[in-house]
C-alpha positions in Angstrom: 158.3 45.8 261.6 161.1 47.3 263.7 163.6 44.6 264.8 164.1 46.7 268.0 160.4 46.1 268.9 160.8 42.4 268.5 164.1 42.4 270.5 162.5 44.3 273.3 159.6 41.8 273.5 162.1 38.9 273.6 164.0 40.5 276.5 160.7 40.5 278.5 160.1 36.9 277.5 163.5 36.0 279.1 161.9 36.7 282.5 159.7 33.5 282.2 160.2 30.8 284.8 162.0 27.6 283.8 163.0 24.3 285.5 166.1 25.0 287.6 166.2 28.4 285.8 167.9 26.7 282.9 166.2 29.0 280.4 166.2 26.4 277.6 165.1 28.5 274.7 166.6 30.2 271.6 165.0 32.9 269.5 165.3 34.0 265.9 163.8 37.2 264.5 162.4 37.6 261.0 161.0 40.7 259.3 157.7 40.6 261.2 157.9 37.4 263.2 159.8 35.7 266.0 160.7 32.0 266.1 161.0 30.1 269.4 163.4 27.1 269.4 164.2 24.6 272.2 167.8 24.6 273.4 168.4 20.9 273.8 171.8 21.5 275.3 170.0 22.6 278.5 168.0 19.5 278.8 168.1 18.0 282.4 168.4 14.3 281.4 168.0 12.8 284.8 165.4 15.3 286.2 163.4 15.6 283.0 163.7 12.4 281.0 160.8 13.2 278.7 161.8 16.8 278.1 158.4 17.8 279.5 159.8 20.5 281.8 162.0 21.9 279.0 159.1 22.3 276.6 156.8 23.6 279.3 159.4 26.2 280.2 159.5 27.3 276.6 155.8 27.5 276.6 155.9 30.0 279.5 158.4 32.1 277.6 156.1 31.9 274.5 153.3 33.4 276.5 155.5 36.0 278.1 156.4 37.1 274.5 152.8 37.4 273.5 152.1 39.5 276.6 155.0 41.8 275.8 154.0 42.2 272.2 150.3 42.9 273.2 151.5 45.6 275.6 153.2 47.3 272.6 149.8 47.3 270.8 150.7 44.4 268.5 148.4 41.5 267.6 150.0 38.1 266.9 149.3 34.8 265.2 151.0 31.8 266.8 151.9 28.6 264.9 152.9 25.9 267.3 155.1 23.1 266.2 155.2 24.5 262.7 157.9 22.2 261.3 157.3 18.4 261.4 161.0 17.8 260.5 162.4 20.1 263.2 160.9 19.2 266.6 163.0 21.9 268.2 161.2 24.6 266.4 158.4 25.1 268.9 156.6 28.1 267.6 156.5 31.0 265.1 154.9 34.2 266.4 153.9 36.5 263.5 152.8 40.1 264.0 149.5 40.9 262.4 147.5 44.1 261.7 144.8 43.7 264.2 143.8 44.8 267.8 146.1 43.1 270.4 144.7 40.8 273.0 143.6 43.0 275.9 143.8 40.2 278.4 147.4 39.6 277.5 148.3 43.2 277.5 146.9 43.6 281.0 149.4 41.1 282.4 152.5 42.9 281.2 153.3 44.7 284.5 153.4 41.4 286.3 156.3 40.1 284.3 158.9 42.1 286.2 157.2 41.4 289.6 156.7 37.7 289.4 159.0 35.5 291.5 159.1 31.9 292.5 158.5 32.0 296.3 159.6 28.8 298.1 158.9 30.2 301.6 156.1 29.5 304.0 153.1 31.6 303.0 150.4 33.4 305.0 147.6 31.8 307.0 145.2 34.1 305.2 143.0 32.0 302.9 143.0 32.6 299.1 139.5 33.9 298.2 137.4 31.5 296.0 136.9 34.3 293.4 140.7 34.5 293.0 140.9 30.8 292.4 138.1 31.1 289.8 140.0 33.9 288.1 143.1 31.7 287.8 141.0 28.8 286.5 139.7 31.2 283.8 143.2 32.2 282.8 144.2 28.6 282.1 141.0 28.0 280.2 141.7 31.0 278.0 144.9 29.4 276.9 143.4 25.9 276.2 144.2 24.1 279.4 142.4 23.3 282.7 143.4 24.4 286.1 142.1 22.1 288.9 142.3 23.5 292.5 142.9 20.7 295.0 140.9 22.1 297.9 139.4 18.9 299.3 141.4 17.9 302.4 141.6 14.2 301.5 142.6 15.0 297.9 145.2 17.5 299.2 146.7 14.8 301.5 147.0 12.4 298.6 148.6 15.1 296.5 151.1 15.9 299.2 152.0 12.1 299.5 152.6 12.1 295.7 155.0 15.0 296.0 156.9 13.3 298.7 157.0 10.0 296.8 158.4 11.8 293.7 161.2 13.4 295.8 162.1 10.1 297.4 162.2 8.3 294.0 164.4 11.0 292.4 166.9 10.7 295.3 167.8 7.3 293.8 167.7 8.4 290.1 171.3 8.2 288.6 172.5 11.7 287.8 169.7 13.6 289.6 171.8 14.8 292.5 174.6 15.9 290.1 172.1 18.0 288.1 170.9 19.7 291.3 174.5 20.4 292.2 175.3 21.7 288.8 172.4 24.2 288.6 172.6 25.5 292.2 176.4 26.1 292.1 176.8 28.2 289.0 179.7 30.6 288.5 179.6 33.8 290.5 178.9 35.8 287.4 176.5 33.3 285.9 173.3 34.2 284.3 171.2 31.1 285.0 170.6 28.5 287.7 169.0 28.7 291.1 170.8 31.1 293.4 171.1 30.2 297.1 169.3 33.5 297.9 166.1 32.1 296.4 166.1 28.8 298.3 165.1 28.3 301.9 166.2 25.6 304.4 163.5 23.5 306.0 161.6 25.7 308.5 162.5 25.4 312.1 159.7 23.4 313.7 158.7 21.4 310.6 156.3 18.7 311.6 155.4 17.2 308.2 157.0 17.0 304.8 158.0 20.0 302.8 156.4 20.4 299.4 159.5 22.1 298.0 162.2 20.4 296.0 165.2 19.7 298.2 167.9 21.9 296.8 171.4 21.3 298.4 171.8 24.8 299.9 169.7 27.9 300.7 170.2 31.2 302.4 166.7 32.7 302.0 165.3 33.3 305.4 161.7 32.3 306.3 159.4 35.1 307.5 158.9 35.1 311.2 155.7 33.4 312.5 153.2 35.2 314.7 152.2 33.5 318.0 149.5 30.9 317.5 150.2 30.4 313.8 150.8 26.7 314.3 153.4 24.3 312.9 156.2 25.8 310.7 154.9 23.9 307.7 151.3 25.1 308.1 150.0 27.8 305.9 146.9 28.5 303.7 148.6 28.1 300.3 146.5 26.3 297.8 147.7 23.7 295.3 146.4 23.8 291.7 147.1 21.4 288.9 147.4 22.3 285.3 146.0 19.5 283.0 145.7 19.1 279.3 143.5 16.9 277.0 146.5 15.0 275.6 150.1 14.3 276.7 152.4 15.3 273.8 154.8 18.1 273.1 152.1 20.4 271.8 150.2 20.0 275.1 153.3 20.5 277.1 153.8 23.8 275.2 150.2 24.8 275.9 150.6 23.9 279.5 153.6 26.2 279.7 151.6 29.0 278.2 148.8 28.4 280.7 151.4 28.3 283.5 152.6 31.8 282.5 149.0 33.1 282.3 148.2 31.7 285.8 151.4 32.9 287.4 151.1 36.4 286.0 147.5 36.7 286.9 148.3 35.5 290.5 151.1 38.1 290.7 148.7 40.8 289.6 146.4 39.8 292.4 149.2 40.1 294.9 149.6 36.3 295.4 152.9 34.5 295.8 153.5 31.5 293.6 155.6 28.4 293.3 155.6 26.0 290.3 156.1 22.4 291.4 157.2 20.1 288.6 158.7 17.3 290.6 155.7 14.9 290.7 155.4 15.1 286.9 159.1 14.2 286.3 158.6 10.7 287.6 156.3 8.3 285.6 154.9 6.5 288.6 153.9 9.6 290.5 152.6 11.3 287.3 150.2 8.4 286.8 149.3 8.5 290.5 148.5 12.2 290.3 146.2 11.6 287.4 144.3 8.5 288.6 144.6 8.4 292.4 144.5 12.1 293.2 142.6 13.9 290.5 140.6 11.1 289.0 140.4 12.8 285.6 141.0 11.6 282.0 143.1 14.7 281.3 146.9 14.6 281.8 148.5 16.6 284.6 151.4 18.8 283.6 152.4 21.0 286.5 151.4 21.7 290.1 151.2 25.4 291.1 151.3 26.6 294.7 149.6 29.9 295.4 149.0 31.9 298.6 149.4 35.3 300.2 152.9 36.3 301.1 153.5 35.8 304.8 153.3 39.0 307.0 156.7 40.6 307.1 158.1 38.5 304.2 161.0 40.4 302.6 160.9 41.1 298.9 162.4 38.3 296.9 165.5 39.0 294.8 165.4 38.8 291.0 166.9 35.6 289.6 169.7 35.9 287.0 168.9 35.8 283.3 171.0 35.1 280.2 172.0 38.0 278.0 169.8 38.5 274.9 172.8 38.0 272.6 173.4 34.5 274.0 169.9 33.2 273.2 169.6 34.6 269.6 170.0 32.4 266.6 171.4 33.8 263.3 168.7 35.1 261.0 
């Protein structure tokens, strides 16, 4: 197996979304395999005390890698959590002589187009068949995607998001982590640039579902007359849940997140991963028992909708150089 082929696939995997764009992964190449390792130095201790966000982010990168390899005509066998004595070794992806996964290969073009869109979305409803397609993507990976379409359930979910934001304001170190990852060096290759964050919309009447980042220069699309309050749009909220709540399930949830986001991008939808309610133990339990009423464990909320009319193309967020994320063979 050419090392160049594996390196190219890893470069595409680096486009995966991650909490605060920390990109908490490291990679090692073998003769015919790639190892994925967690980068514990990029753990957000106050924001993500359980390391759930970190491992979920690595799961998204793992799925991106599988998509990139499938697009090159390569089939893979994935061993997750392969080393019981090294919890940071999250997966080994071995290339195998077989037909690649066609569903993975079909998502390759969306890797370069996917963006996290924190802006107001369109008032155009998301078709039910699109939501069913996204549900199927999560199921294909081994997770469940639950659309929260009932108005009362949606209201309770919104309240849970607001409660999580309020609780984190009083978490020691949380504000410092936000400051650190939104004020990177000018030539930095990680973090959340101000160009991807919006201020609260003028005319906001309710609460914003977005995490309150300390700055933002991204402009909101202009509203058409009669569109209603600034915080009103037709975006749907979907929740990724898994049978259990351990690192293996977090990794699977990250893979499912990637599959859902890429599929939504391919359909022309805008997307926003919302991890805040899962970072606080109390709101995580509330989301499971008071909102969803399911035995499964919620891992991430995903907001999807049509981009608003006239919305400008979002800039690409920075990524670390390939050399900085490679481990020695």
